[in-house]
C-alpha positions as CSV (number, residue, x, y, z in Angstrom):
1,X,0.0,0.0,0.0
2,X,1.3,3.5,-0.9
3,X,2.3,5.9,1.8
4,X,0.2,9.1,1.5
5,X,2.6,12.1,1.4
6,X,1.7,15.8,1.3
7,X,4.4,18.4,0.3
8,X,3.6,22.0,1.4
9,X,6.1,24.0,-0.6
10,X,5.8,27.2,-2.7
11,X,9.0,26.7,-4.6
12,X,7.8,24.9,-7.8
13,X,11.3,23.7,-8.8
14,X,12.0,22.1,-5.4
15,X,8.5,20.6,-5.2
16,X,9.0,19.2,-8.7
17,X,12.3,17.7,-7.7
18,X,10.7,15.9,-4.7
19,X,7.9,14.7,-6.8
20,X,10.3,13.2,-9.4
21,X,12.4,11.5,-6.7
22,X,9.4,9.9,-4.9
23,X,7.8,8.9,-8.1
24,X,10.7,6.7,-8.9
25,X,9.8,4.4,-6.0
26,X,7.3,2.3,-8.0
27,X,4.2,3.5,-6.4
28,X,5.6,3.4,-2.8
29,X,4.3,7.0,-2.3
30,X,1.0,8.6,-3.1
31,X,2.1,12.3,-3.4
32,X,0.0,15.4,-3.2
33,X,1.2,19.0,-3.0
34,X,0.1,22.5,-1.9
35,X,1.7,25.9,-2.4
36,X,0.4,27.8,0.6
37,X,-0.3,27.0,4.3
38,X,-4.1,27.4,3.8
39,X,-4.0,25.0,0.9
40,X,-1.9,22.6,2.9
41,X,-4.3,22.7,5.9
42,X,-7.2,21.9,3.6
43,X,-5.3,19.1,2.0
44,X,-4.5,17.6,5.4
45,X,-8.2,17.5,6.3
46,X,-9.1,16.0,2.9
47,X,-6.5,13.3,2.4
48,X,-5.2,12.6,6.0
49,X,-1.6,12.2,4.9
50,X,0.7,9.8,6.7
51,X,3.7,12.1,6.0
52,X,3.8,15.9,5.7
53,X,6.8,17.7,4.4
54,X,6.3,21.4,5.1
55,X,8.4,24.4,4.2
56,X,8.6,26.9,7.1
57,X,8.5,29.9,4.9
58,X,5.3,30.1,2.7
59,X,3.5,33.0,1.1
60,X,0.9,33.1,3.9
61,X,3.0,32.0,6.9
62,X,6.6,32.2,8.0
63,X,8.8,30.6,10.6
64,X,7.8,28.5,13.6
65,X,4.0,29.4,13.5
66,X,3.9,27.5,10.2
67,X,4.9,24.3,12.0
68,X,2.5,25.0,14.8
69,X,-0.5,25.3,12.5
70,X,0.3,22.1,10.6
71,X,0.9,20.2,13.9
72,X,-2.5,21.3,15.2
73,X,-4.3,19.6,12.3
74,X,-1.9,16.8,11.3
75,X,-4.0,13.9,12.7
76,X,-0.9,12.1,14.0
77,X,0.8,12.5,10.6
78,X,4.6,12.3,10.5
79,X,6.0,15.8,10.2
80,X,9.2,16.6,8.3
81,X,10.3,20.3,8.2
82,X,11.9,21.8,5.1
83,X,14.2,24.7,5.8
84,X,17.2,26.7,4.7
85,X,20.5,27.1,6.5
86,X,19.4,30.4,8.1
87,X,16.4,28.8,9.7
88,X,18.0,25.7,11.2
89,X,17.5,26.7,14.8
90,X,13.7,26.9,14.2
91,X,13.8,23.5,12.6
92,X,15.6,22.1,15.7
93,X,12.9,23.6,17.9
94,X,10.2,22.0,15.7
95,X,11.9,18.6,16.2
96,X,11.9,19.1,20.0
97,X,8.2,19.8,19.7
98,X,7.1,16.8,17.6
99,X,8.7,16.9,14.1
100,X,10.4,13.7,13.2
101,X,13.1,15.2,11.0
102,X,14.2,18.2,9.1
103,X,15.8,18.7,5.7
104,X,18.1,21.6,4.9
105,X,17.1,22.0,1.2
106,X,20.5,23.3,0.0
107,X,22.3,20.4,1.7
108,X,20.1,17.3,1.5
109,X,20.7,15.0,-1.4
110,X,17.3,14.5,-3.1
111,X,17.9,10.8,-3.6
112,X,18.1,10.3,0.2
113,X,14.6,11.8,0.8
114,X,12.6,8.5,0.3
115,X,14.9,6.8,2.9
116,X,14.6,9.8,5.3
117,X,10.8,9.5,5.0
118,X,10.9,5.8,5.9
119,X,13.3,6.4,8.8
120,X,11.0,9.2,10.1
121,X,8.0,6.9,9.9
122,X,9.9,4.3,12.0
123,X,10.8,6.9,14.6
124,X,7.2,8.0,14.7
125,X,6.1,4.5,15.5
126,X,8.8,4.0,18.1
127,X,7.8,7.3,19.8
128,X,4.2,6.1,20.2
129,X,3.2,5.1,23.8
130,X,4.5,1.7,24.6
131,X,2.8,-0.9,26.8
132,X,4.7,-1.5,30.0
133,X,7.1,-4.3,29.5
134,X,8.9,-6.3,32.2
135,X,11.9,-6.7,29.9
136,X,13.9,-4.0,28.4
137,X,15.8,-4.5,25.1
138,X,19.5,-5.2,25.7
139,X,21.9,-4.4,22.8
140,X,25.5,-5.5,23.2
141,X,28.4,-3.9,21.2
142,X,31.6,-6.0,20.9
143,X,34.7,-5.0,18.9
144,X,36.5,-7.5,16.7
145,X,39.7,-5.7,18.0
146,X,40.5,-2.6,19.9
147,X,40.2,0.8,18.2
148,X,37.5,0.0,15.7
149,X,35.1,2.5,17.2
150,X,32.9,0.2,19.3
151,X,32.4,2.6,22.2
152,X,31.6,5.5,19.8
153,X,29.0,3.5,18.0
154,X,27.4,2.2,21.2
155,X,27.2,5.7,22.8
156,X,25.8,7.4,19.7
157,X,23.2,4.7,19.1
158,X,22.1,5.1,22.7
159,X,21.9,8.9,22.1
160,X,19.6,8.3,19.1
161,X,17.3,6.1,21.2
162,X,17.2,8.8,24.0
163,X,16.4,11.5,21.4
164,X,13.5,9.3,20.3
165,X,12.0,9.4,23.7
166,X,13.3,6.0,25.0
167,X,14.8,5.8,28.5
168,X,18.2,4.4,27.7
169,X,21.3,3.4,29.6
170,X,24.8,2.8,28.4
171,X,26.7,0.3,30.6
172,X,30.4,0.1,30.2
173,X,32.0,-2.8,32.1
174,X,35.5,-1.9,31.1
175,X,37.5,0.7,33.1
176,X,38.1,3.7,30.8
177,X,39.1,7.4,31.1
178,X,36.5,10.1,31.6
179,X,35.3,11.2,28.2
180,X,32.3,13.2,29.1
181,X,33.7,15.8,31.5
182,X,33.7,18.5,28.9
183,X,30.0,17.9,28.0
184,X,28.9,19.3,31.3
185,X,27.5,16.0,32.6
186,X,27.2,16.1,36.4
187,X,29.2,13.4,38.3
188,X,27.0,10.7,39.9
189,X,26.6,10.4,43.7
190,X,28.7,7.2,43.6
191,X,30.6,5.3,41.0
192,X,29.9,1.6,40.2
193,X,33.0,0.6,42.2
194,X,31.2,1.8,45.3
195,X,28.7,-1.1,45.1
196,X,31.2,-3.9,44.6
197,X,31.8,-4.1,48.4
198,X,28.3,-5.6,48.6
199,X,27.1,-9.0,47.5
200,X,25.6,-8.8,44.0
201,X,22.3,-10.1,45.2
202,X,21.6,-7.3,47.6
203,X,22.2,-4.3,45.3
204,X,19.0,-2.4,44.5
205,X,17.9,-0.6,41.4
206,X,17.8,2.7,43.4
207,X,21.4,2.3,44.4
208,X,22.5,1.5,40.9
209,X,20.6,4.5,39.5
210,X,22.6,6.8,41.9
211,X,25.8,5.5,40.1
212,X,24.7,6.8,36.7
213,X,25.7,10.0,34.9
214,X,22.9,11.7,33.0
215,X,24.6,12.6,29.7
216,X,21.4,14.1,28.2
217,X,17.7,13.9,28.8
218,X,16.7,10.2,28.8
219,X,20.3,8.9,28.5
220,X,22.3,7.6,31.5
221,X,25.9,6.2,31.6
222,X,27.0,3.6,34.1
223,X,30.7,2.9,34.0
224,X,33.6,1.5,36.0
225,X,36.1,4.0,37.5
226,X,39.6,3.9,35.9
227,X,41.5,1.2,37.6
228,X,45.0,1.4,39.0
229,X,47.3,-1.5,38.6
230,X,46.0,-4.8,37.3
231,X,42.4,-4.8,36.1
232,X,40.2,-7.6,37.3
233,X,36.9,-8.2,35.4
234,X,33.7,-8.1,37.3
235,X,32.3,-11.5,38.4
236,X,29.4,-13.0,36.4
237,X,27.0,-12.5,39.3
238,X,27.6,-8.7,39.4
239,X,27.2,-8.4,35.6
240,X,24.0,-10.3,35.6
241,X,22.6,-8.3,38.6
242,X,23.6,-5.0,37.1
243,X,21.9,-5.7,33.7
244,X,18.8,-7.0,35.4
245,X,18.5,-3.9,37.7
246,X,19.1,-1.4,34.9
247,X,16.2,-3.0,33.0
248,X,13.9,-1.9,35.8
249,X,14.4,1.8,35.1
250,X,15.2,1.8,31.3
251,X,13.5,0.5,28.2
252,X,16.7,0.1,26.3
253,X,20.1,-1.0,27.7
254,X,23.2,-0.6,25.5
255,X,26.2,-2.6,26.7
256,X,29.7,-1.5,25.7
257,X,31.6,-4.8,25.9
258,X,35.1,-3.7,24.6
259,X,37.0,-6.2,22.5
260,X,37.9,-9.1,24.9
261,X,35.6,-11.9,25.9
262,X,36.4,-12.4,29.6
263,X,34.2,-13.6,32.4
264,X,32.2,-10.3,32.7
265,X,31.7,-10.0,28.9
266,X,30.6,-13.6,28.6
267,X,27.9,-13.0,31.3
268,X,26.8,-9.8,29.6
269,X,26.5,-11.6,26.3
270,X,24.0,-14.1,27.8
271,X,21.8,-11.1,28.8
272,X,21.8,-9.6,25.4
273,X,18.9,-9.8,22.9
274,X,21.2,-8.7,20.0
275,X,25.0,-8.5,19.9
276,X,26.5,-6.1,17.3
277,X,30.1,-7.0,16.4
278,X,32.0,-4.0,15.0
279,X,34.9,-4.5,12.6
280,X,37.1,-2.6,10.2
281,X,36.9,-3.3,6.5
282,X,40.6,-4.3,6.0
283,X,41.4,-8.0,5.4
284,X,43.3,-8.4,8.7
285,X,40.3,-7.1,10.7
286,X,38.0,-9.5,8.9
287,X,40.3,-12.4,9.9
288,X,40.3,-11.2,13.5
289,X,36.5,-11.0,13.4
290,X,36.4,-14.7,12.2
291,X,38.5,-15.6,15.3
292,X,36.2,-13.7,17.6
293,X,33.0,-15.3,16.2
294,X,34.6,-18.8,16.7
295,X,35.4,-17.8,20.3
296,X,31.8,-16.6,20.8
297,X,30.5,-20.0,19.6
298,X,32.7,-21.8,22.2
299,X,31.8,-19.4,25.1
300,X,28.1,-19.1,24.4
301,X,27.2,-22.6,23.1
302,X,24.6,-23.9,23.0
303,X,22.6,-20.7,23.3
304,X,23.9,-17.9,21.1
305,X,22.5,-14.4,21.1
306,X,21.4,-12.9,17.8
307,X,24.5,-11.5,16.2
308,X,24.8,-8.6,13.7
309,X,27.9,-7.3,11.9
310,X,28.6,-3.6,11.4
311,X,31.6,-2.5,9.4
312,X,33.3,0.9,10.0
313,X,34.9,2.0,6.7
314,X,37.9,4.3,7.6
315,X,39.8,3.7,4.3
316,X,36.9,4.1,1.8
317,X,37.0,0.6,0.5
318,X,34.6,-0.6,-2.2
319,X,31.6,-1.6,-0.1
320,X,30.4,-4.4,-2.4
321,X,33.9,-6.0,-2.5
322,X,34.2,-5.8,1.3
323,X,30.7,-7.3,1.8
324,X,31.6,-10.2,-0.4
325,X,34.9,-10.8,1.5
326,X,32.9,-10.9,4.8
327,X,30.4,-13.4,3.4
328,X,33.2,-15.7,2.3
329,X,35.2,-15.5,5.5
330,X,32.5,-14.9,8.1
331,X,29.4,-16.4,6.5
332,X,27.6,-13.2,7.4
333,X,26.9,-9.9,5.6
334,X,27.1,-6.6,7.6
335,X,23.7,-5.0,8.2
336,X,25.4,-1.7,7.2
337,X,28.7,0.1,6.7
338,X,29.0,3.1,9.0
339,X,30.5,6.3,7.7
340,X,33.2,7.1,10.3
341,X,33.4,10.9,10.0
342,X,37.0,10.4,11.1
343,X,37.9,14.1,11.7
344,X,34.8,14.7,13.7
345,X,35.3,11.6,15.7
346,X,38.8,12.6,16.7
347,X,37.8,16.1,17.6
348,X,34.9,15.0,19.7
349,X,36.9,12.4,21.5
350,X,39.6,14.8,22.4
351,X,37.1,17.3,23.6
352,X,35.4,14.7,25.8
353,X,32.1,15.0,23.9
354,X,31.8,11.9,21.8
355,X,28.0,12.1,21.1
356,X,28.2,13.2,17.5
357,X,24.6,12.4,16.9
358,X,23.6,15.7,18.5
359,X,24.8,17.4,15.3
360,X,22.2,18.2,12.7
361,X,20.7,15.1,10.9
362,X,22.2,15.8,7.5
363,X,25.6,14.7,9.0
364,X,26.7,11.5,7.3
365,X,27.7,9.8,10.6
366,X,24.4,10.7,12.2
367,X,22.5,9.1,9.3
368,X,24.6,6.0,9.6
369,X,23.8,5.6,13.3
370,X,20.1,6.3,12.7
371,X,20.1,3.5,10.1
372,X,21.8,1.2,12.6
373,X,19.2,2.0,15.2
374,X,16.4,1.3,12.6
375,X,18.1,-2.0,11.6
376,X,18.5,-3.3,15.1
377,X,15.1,-2.3,16.4
378,X,13.4,-3.6,13.3
379,X,15.2,-6.9,14.0
380,X,14.0,-6.9,17.6
381,X,10.4,-6.1,16.8
382,X,8.0,-9.0,17.3
383,X,10.1,-10.7,19.9
384,X,8.1,-11.6,22.9
385,X,8.6,-9.3,25.8
386,X,10.6,-6.8,23.8
387,X,9.3,-3.2,23.2
């Protein structure tokens, strides 16, 4: 069935461009257009569109009031704001108040608009009120080797979920340096090490919540303090207890598992609904990933979690060739290849603010992480007890 789309846009050239791009999708979209706000409001009442793309500056309305009027009569339609560079702040405000996305017309590649519409529809469905579930979704991230970007992907995916209205926690079981001090995040009342003097079975969810750092609204970080001397992994009982307790106050739990399968990681893997293995696209990294997958089979047998591969292309390899190599060596195909945004990643890491997904949504890295979130949550949908 076609998705009903209404474009409220007075620029005939841009409206024609959108019409041409969407028409190439073999009837996937039933497209209507309007050149003014008043015509658009009438069209909304007449056709009840599922998706509304609205320019903020129209002949009979300008700026944020345009979005407000459309939102009032949208009948739960998915709203996507069209804007110019000089009006981006208003578009961001619209997203905070219910829009699912915004497109900077001078920057957005027209061929990406159909995908942006589908992603916005998925976000709209996920933001709908969810029934209370006794079991949060647990997503584990495991690197095929150190330095492939596992932590960055895990944290940014968690940020995407939080921005979509999901109460999300990142749990990092490996000791690591503070990376969020420059982001203004307040230090927690206690760190996780504070609870390790107690037996795992008597730790409460309230105590664990006091050990979290709130990175942004709806996103908490739970991590080990940087260790001095020899690092000893947490026992399996503590890992199991921590994941179980975090599930009580979050709907999504993202586990940053590093790149070594020790006792604590093995216990965390057993709690995961989906494990994402992150690897580089060079041949040596593919070989190391094959070794890791064999190790997972030995550690997790007979019950393996659902595993997904994500490739991070730092050297701009041919994606088709890389995917074929992975199929031959790993018997698996990556769900997607993430654009690494190498310069931005390095700058954000050094500044202590690795949440790159807070940049505007036309950023290539942000789009990659959004696609990863959509792929993982689509895979998880329909599983019993999972939101």
